[in-house]
N, C-alpha and C positions, 0 to 999 in steps of 0.2 A: 536516243533517250526518250522514254515515254513520258506522259504527262505527270505521273507520280514522281519520277526522278526529277523533273523540272521543279515541281512544287517543293520537294524536299531540299533541292539545291538552293531555292530562294530562302528557305528558313535556316539553313545551316549557319550562315554568318551571324544573324542576330541572336540565335540560340547560343552559339559559341561565345559571343560577347557576354551574354547574361551568365552563362556557366563560368566564364572566367572571372567576372566580378564577384559572383556568389562564392566561387571556389577560393578566391584570394581572401575573401572575408573569413571563410572557415579556416583557411590556412593560417591566418593571423592568430585566431583563437588557439589553434594547435601549437603554434610557435610559443605563445605565452604559457600554455600548459606545459610544454616540454621544458621551457626555461625554468619554470617552477620546480619541475621534477629534478632537473640538474642541480638547482640551488639546494634542494633537500639532500641530494647525494653529497655535495661538496660541504654543506654546513648542516649536518644532521641535528645539531643542538638547536638550530633555529627552525626546524621543521615542525609542522603541527602533528602532534602525537595524541592518541586518545588518552583520557585521564586514567590513571591507575587506580586500583581499589582503595589505596590509602587516601588519594586525593578526593575520591567520591565520598568516602566515609567522613572525611574532615570538613567537607562543605556544609555550612549551616542548612538544616532542613527547612525549606520554605513550604508553605501550604499550597498545594496544586489543585486546580479544578480542571477536569477533562470535559470538554464540551463535545457532544455528539448529536448533530441534527438528523432527524429521521422523517421519512415519509414512506409508508408501506414497507417497513423493514421487519415485520414480525417473524419472518422465517429465519432471520440471521442474528437479530440483536441480542437474544438471550445467550446464545453460544458465544457471541463476541464479548459480551460483558463478563461472563463467567470465566472464559479463557484468560482475558486480560487482567481480571482481578486476581486470578491465581498466579499468573506469570509475573506481574509487576509487584514486587514486594515493597515498593517505596511507600513511606508514610510520612506525613499525612496527605491523603489524596481523596477527593470526592469526584464522582462522575455525575454530571448533569446532562440528562438526555432529553432533547427537545422533541415534542410530539404535537400533532394536531388533533383537536377533539373529534373530527370526523374520520380519523384513522383508528377505529376502536381496537382492531387486532393488535396493532403496534403498541397502543396505550396499555392494553392488558398484558402484553409480553413484558413491557418495562416494569409495570407495577408488580408483576410476579417476581422479578429479580429484586426490586426495591424491598419487598417483604422479607427477603433473606439476607440482604446486604445493606446495612444501615448507611453506607457511604455512597449509595446509588440513589439519585433523586430525579424525579420526573419534572420537567419544565414544560407546562402545557401552554401552547400558543393561545391567545384569546380569540382566534378566528379560525375558520376552516382552512384547510390546505388543499393542494400544495400552493405555496407562494414562491419562495426562493430559499435556497440554502442560507443566504445572507440574512433574510428576514427571520428564519428559524433561529439562527445563531444570536440575533439581537434579542429575541425573547428568552433564550437561554441565559443571556447576560442579566436580564431583568429578574429571572428566577433565581440566579445566583445572588444578586443583590438582596432579594427578599430573604433568602436563606441566611445570609450574613447578618441581617438585622434581627432575625428571629433567634439565631443561635449565638450571636455575639462573637463571630469569628471573622477572619479576614483572609482572603485568598491572595497570594503573592504572585502566582504564575498561572497562566491559562494555556492549556494545550488543546488543540483541535484535532478531532478524529472523525472518521466515517464508520458506518455500521459494519463494514467488511474488513476492517483493519486488524492485522495481527501485530500487536505492539511487541517490540523487543523487551525482554526483562529488564534491561538497563536503561531503557529510553528515558524514563522520568528522572532517574539519577543523573544521567548526562545533561538533560535540560536544566535540572536544578543546579548542576555544577557550572554550566556556561552562563546561566541567567544571573550569576553573581556579577558578571561584567557586561553582558549584552542585553539589549531590550527585546530582541527577536532572535530566536534560535531555531534553526531548521535542521532536522535529521533527514538523512536520505530516505527516499521511497523507492522500493525495488519490487517489481512484480515477482510473484512466486514462479518457480520453473514449471513448465508444461512440456509434454512431448513435442517432437518436431512437427507432427501433423497439425498442431494448433498454430497455423501460420499467422493468424491475426494476433493472437496473444503474444506470439514470438516477436512481432513488431514492437510491442510495448517493452518487452524485455530488452531488445536491442537499443531502443531510443532512450529508455530510462538509464540503462547502464552507461551509455556515453554521456548523457546530459548530466547525471549526478557525479560522474567521475571528473568531467572536464569542464563543461560549460558553466556550471554554477560556481565552482571555485574561481574560474577566470573572471566572471562578472565581479565578484567581490574584490579580487586582486587588482582589477583596474579601477575600482571605485564606484561601480554601478550599484543599483539597488538589488536586494535579494528578493526575488519573487517567491512568495509563499507557495508551498505545495498543497496547503489545505489540510493535510494530515501530518502528524509528527511535527507540528509547528508549535513552538512555545513562545508566548508573549509575556513579558513582565506586566505587572498591574499598571505601571506607568505608561507602557505602550498602549494598553487597552484603553486607559482613560484619555490619553491624547487623541486616539482615534475617535472615541465617543465625543470628546469636546469639540472636535473639528467637524462633526456631523450632527449637531443638535441632539446628542445623547445616543446616537446610533453608532455602534462600533463598525458595522459594515453597511455599505449602501445596498438597500434591498433590490434595486433593479439590476445590480451587477451580476452577470452570470459566472464570473471568475473572481469572486470577492477575495480569495487568497492572494492572487496575483496583484490586485489593486492595493490591498492592504500593505504588501511589501513595499510598493512604490511610495505610498503615502507616508509610511513610517520613515523612509529614507529622507523624504522632503521635510518631515517634521523634526529631523535631527537625531533620530534614534539610531543606536548602533545595532548592527546585524551580524550574525555569525552562522556559517554553514559547517556542520561537524565533519563533513567529508565521508567518504566510503572507507570504513575500517573493518577489517575482518578479524574477529576474535574466535580463535579455534576454528577458522575456516568459515565462520558465519558472519555476514554483514550486520552491523548494528544499524538497523533500518526498520522502517515500517514495511511489512510485507502484505501483499494482497493479490487477488486476482483482478485482472482488467478484462474488458469485453473480449469474448472469444469468437463472436460472429461479426462479419463485415458490417451488417446493419447496425449493431450495437456500437461498434467502434466508430462508424461514421456519425452516429448520433452524439457520442461523447465529444469527438473532435470538432464537430460542428459547433458545439457550445464553447469549446476552448478557443477556436478561431474567432468566434463572435466576441467573446469576453476579452481575450488578450489583444487581438489585433485591431478589431473594429471599435469596441467600446473603449479600449485602452487609448486608441488614437483620438477618439472624441474627447475623452476626459483629461488625458495627460498631454496631448499634443506632441510637440517635439522639443519641449523645454528641458533645460538642465545642462549639466556639464557635458564635456565631449564624450566621456565614457557612458554617461546616462543616455545621451541621444544615440550613440552607437548601438547600444543594446536594445533600445527601442526599435531601431532599424532591424536588428536581428529577430526581434519578436514578431515583426510585421512583414518581413520580406517573403514569408510563405504565401501572402496574398497573391504575389506574382509567381513565385517559384513553384508552389504546389501544383497549380494547373499546368504550367509549362513542363513539369517533370514527366507528365504522361506523354507529351509530344516528344520529349527527348528520348524516352524509352522506346517509343515507336520507331523513331528514326534510327536509333542504335540497332534495334533488332532487325529492321528492314535492311539496313546497311550490311549487317553481318550476314544475313541470308543471301543477299545479292552478291556479296563478295565471294561467299562459298560457291554459289552457282557459277560465278564468272571464272573462278579457279578451276572448277570441274570442266567447264566448257573451253578453257584456255583463252578466254576473251579478256579484253581490257575492262577495268572497273573504275567507275568514278561518277560524280554527280556534277560535273561541269565546274561550278564555282569552287568545289572542294579543293581543287588543285591550288587555288590562290589563297586558301585559308588553312593549309595543312599545318602550319606551325600553331595556329590557334586551336585547331582540333586536337593536335597532339598534346598541347598544354592542358586543355580541359580534361582530356582522357587521363593524363597522368595524375591530375588532382583528384579525379574521381576514384582512381585506384588507390591513391593514398588515403582518401576518406574511408574506403572500405577496409583497408588494413588497420587503421586506427580503431574503427568500430569493432572489428573482430577481436583485437587485443583486449579492449575494455570489456566486451561481452564475455570473453573467455575467463576473465578474472572472477566473474560472478557465477557463470553458468557452465563453464568448461569449454574446451575446444571443440568437442563433438557438436555442441549446440552452436558455437560461434561460426563455424564454417558455413552455416546456412544463412548468415546475415546478408550476403550479397543478393541472394534470391529474395529474401524478405524485404530488401530495400525497394525492389520493383513493386511488390505488393503494397508496401507502405505508401509509395508514390500515388498509386491508384486510389487508396482510401483517403489520403490527405487531399487529393485533387477534388474528389467528389464532395468531401466535407467542406472545403473552402468555397466552392461554387454555391453550395446550399447555404452556407453561412452568409455570404454576401447577399444572396437573394433574400433571405430572412431579414437581414439587417435593413436593407433598403426598403423592403415592403413595410416593415415596422415604422421606419422614419416617415415614409410617405403617408401612411395611415395614422401616424401619431399614436401608435400603440406600443405597449410594453412588450419586450421580448419574453417568450415563454421559457421557463426552466425545464429543461429536458433531463430528468433524473436518470442516472445510470442504474441498471439492474445489478444488484450485488449478490454475491455468493461467497461462502466461506470455504477455505481449503479443506480437503479430506485430511484426516489425522495423519495418514501415511506421508503426506507431502512434506511435513516438517520433521519426519523421523530422524533424518540425518543431522538435524541441527540441535538435537537435544544433548544435554550434558549427561555424563555417566552418573548412575545412581550412587556409586561409591563416593564420587567427588562431592555430591550434594550432602551425603551423610556426614562426611568429614567437615565440610564447610559449616554445617549446622551445629557442630560441636558434640553430636551424639556418638561419634566414632572417631578414634584416633587414626592417623595415617598408618601407623604400624599395625593396628588391628585389622585395618582394611587389607593391607599387603599380605598379612598372614592368612586372612580368610580367603582371598583370591588364590593363594598358593595351595591351600588345603581343601578347597570346596570340591565336592564330588561333581562330576559332569552332569548328573541328572538333577541337580538342585540349583535353583536360582539363588543369586547372591542374598537377596532379602530373606528368603526362607532359611538359608544356612545361618545367617546372622541371628535370626530369631531362635533357631535350634541351639546355637551356641550360647544363647542368653546374653549376647552382647547388646541386643536391642529388643524392644517389644514391637508388636505389630503396628501400633499407632505411629511410632517413629518411622518405621520403614515406609508405611503408606503415606505419611506426610511428605517424605522426600519423593515418593513416586508421584504424588499429586503435583508437586512442583515440576518434576521432570516431564510429565505427560500433559501438563496443563488441564488436568481434570479435577473438579472439586472433590474433596473428601468429605463424606457425610458421616454423621453420627446419629443414625436413625433409631427410633424406638417403634416397636410394633403398633402401639396405639396411634402413632402419627400416620399410618398407612391404611387407607380404606381397603378392606378385604377384596372388594370387587376389582380395584385397581391391581392389587398384588396378584390376582388370579386371571388377569386379562390376557396372558400369553399361554400357549399350550405347555402342559407339564413337561413334555419331553424336551422342549426348547429351554425351559428354565433349568432343568436338570443337566442337560448337555452343556450349556454355555455358562451356567452359574450367573444368570441374570434375573433380577427381580424388579418389576415395575413398582414405583412407589408414589408417583404423582402424575396427574394429567392437568395441564394448565396452558392456556394461551396457544392451543394447537400443538403442544409438545407432550411427548411421552417420556418421562424421566425414568431411567433405568439404572439400578445400582448393581455393581458386580465387584468381586475381588480380583477379577482378571481384566487385563487391558483389552479394549474392544478391537476387533479386526474388521476389515472390509467385508470378509465373508459373513461374519456375524451380523453386521449391519444390513447386508443384502437379505439375509434370511429373516431378520426381524421385519423388514419392510414388506414381506409377503403377508404379514399378519396385522399391519396397522398402516393407516394413511397419515398418521401424525408424524411430526418431526421427532426424531429420536435424540435424546440428550443423555449421554453417559456420565455417571458419577461413580466414584470409587467408594467401597466400604471394605473394612478389614475382613479376612476370612472368618474370624470368630463372630463378627457382627452379622455376616451373611448367613451363617448357620443358625444363629439365634433368630433372625428374622424369618428365615424359611420354615423353621420348626413351628414358630408361633402363627404364621399366616397361611402356610400351604399344607399343613398336616391334613391328610385325608382328602386333599383337593384333587379334582380332575383337571383343574386349570383350563377351562374352555378357551378357545381362541378368541382373540379380541375382534370385535366388529366395528371398532372405532374408525 
């Protein structure tokens, strides 16, 4: 046995003991989860089912405020607001967007949206940023209070979101429904799908699919606190005011790096009721907040470093180990990564080394072993069995959201996740201890955000005919007849207009809802001629696109056609501005083009 074999043999027993303890902990959560599933099968009437349309419609409509804290988000906030304003048809709702005075591009981007949407308001912090997300949220709260005094209104529910969030169309309706009975309502958060080659982002897909399906429901079932996700989280006004009253008027503690997690624990200790909506698929689409998470190892480590610091280290400092048994148990689960994350890399190394040496021994026909391994075979077998079980459970839950083709890569991504989490944990402990010794505040490391390409959510959209029937503009029978008689070369909307069943504005209103694109009603005098002619004439003619506004680093483009990735790539060759697509009806486009582009050579933009 060489020195490496002896070193590994010395580590095998303590590592196996840790894996056994941690594995039994995970196995207990799995057991509770499986017992809950079995109970739902045996007693379906008692199982949690999503609210039906009638229940949503009958729930009293409470006034909702959506809070969005920002720092250097000018590239994404405009699209985020426009998309979510178009997708979420709940009323009454107002969006309060927090900005810092020294972040001028973001301030301008928000003001541009405010000018076109009266229910979007900017909440300007009184000091330069960045400070922390919690501090920005506190000033949004103050801005909302000022708005209430000025307008004589009162908000009943607060929903928090980030600048990259894609809200589900039913999100606000669900939160309004559950907030009739609960002080805090959390909807799932699930990463958007990405190809297999995006290994780091795949780690987020795996972990969130398992955590939202299993861990969060088990926490609540056992009586522990619901940790907020920070996005898709609804608070009743009572909950917000209780949090503020317990912190001298501040809803969130400014120095906390994970204020969402801490607020969930605080609300539980303040006696507030909490509810997690669970992962429900409607027509194959989860009712959840969707977004992209970091796709590079550096960005993922940066984000997880903040999570470990806020949840495990600051949480330990602020909340200790107090509470009921279930509360303390899940505090342990939240913090055991301080030990488990660094050890996981060592476990992976030993496993891979053992596998390679075993293969080599088999080929050479030699005996294989690590000395002490013979005395701990039962322990190693038990831990290996539990690890295989863990992989199987994760694959099943990942497959439910992302499909089996993606899920089979989960075991490989577990190894990559272990490496990322280990580095993030070591850095978090170093940062935390250095800040404590130096009596300094921990820095807020903001995650860089980006929005999904339009094609990402194409499969999640409802059919145009369904939207037309739901709006009351078309009967189900007319739709069925139109689909049966429609020529193959005509689109449904065009055919319905030709039959005079609908007009263009009705078809495009439904298309706007389906595609999450704003529908404009532009007049020629509203569009500066220089902007209208800022793209080459052949591009305008070929793609039927017309620039109509330049604001806050964005080029707004109107078209009667749905934008494609090919169009966007071609447009990017002629402008460095962010491109924002809006819909106009074919008649409106022809009228605008005739008025603004007649006789024009449409020189290329140099913006």
